[in-house]
C-alpha positions, 0 to 999 in steps of 0.5 A: 521228604519232610514236607509231603508226609507233614502235609499228609499228616495235616489233612487228616482228621484226628480227634483230641485223644490222637493229637494229645497222644502225639504231643505227649510222645513227641514231648516225651521223646524231646525231653528225654534228650535233654538230660543226657546231653552232656554224654555225646550220642547218647539219649533215649530219644531213638528208643521212644520213637522206635517203640512209639512206631511199633504200637501206633504205626509208621506215619505216627512214628514219623510225626513224633521223630520229626517233631522231637528233633525240633522240639528238643533243639528248642533246648539244645539249640536249633541250627541247619542241622535241624531239618536233617535231624527231623528226617533222620529220626522221622525215618527211624519212626517210619521204618519202624512203623512199616516193619513193626510186625517182625520187630514186635515178635523178636527181641533180637530184631528189635535190638538189631534194628535199633543198632543199625539205626544208630549208625544209619542216623549218624550217616545221614547227619554226617551227609549234612556235615559233608555238603556243608564243607567248602571243599568236598573231596573223597578224603574229607568225605572219608575223615567225616564218617571216620571221625563219627564212628564213635559217636555212631557206635554210641548212639547204636549201643545206647539204642540197644540198651534202651530197647533191651531194658525198657522196650517190653514194658513200654510196648505194654504200656502203650498197647494198654493205652491204645486199647483203653482209649480206643486208639487204632493207628494214630496218623 
């Protein structure tokens, strides 16, 4: 899933403004994860990806999400989970970009979207954990998903928190940046 989207992005002709914007948003999403590393599953990374995808579209959201996982793991540790995080956060950005019209209109839909993705992100990561287990049984599957409930809930609630407090301001800032520099859809 990641490879075709990255190859499609690679073939695009982007100007320096667009590349700098993508790099800046990716770096911000990645670095925003580091200070919160001590609080499991609480980080503004998902929020940054969602809001950037609202303004700059699905492909940009995917690139920012996948890149944020890769870059943040430079600080927090790379491993076999990194591609799964890249796919998860990439899908957050992709879906936020595809659904941006209804999500931008109503605050409660944005909050619900962030809440749902807190769980979906965890469920995708749980799939990696389950598939890496030596013995894959229904019991181990249920145990993995049950054990992650608190972490998924923390991620979902932190998404709601960041979206509720900061989304309106970020959307206004990114929209202004988009207009000021004449950027339509980045990717």
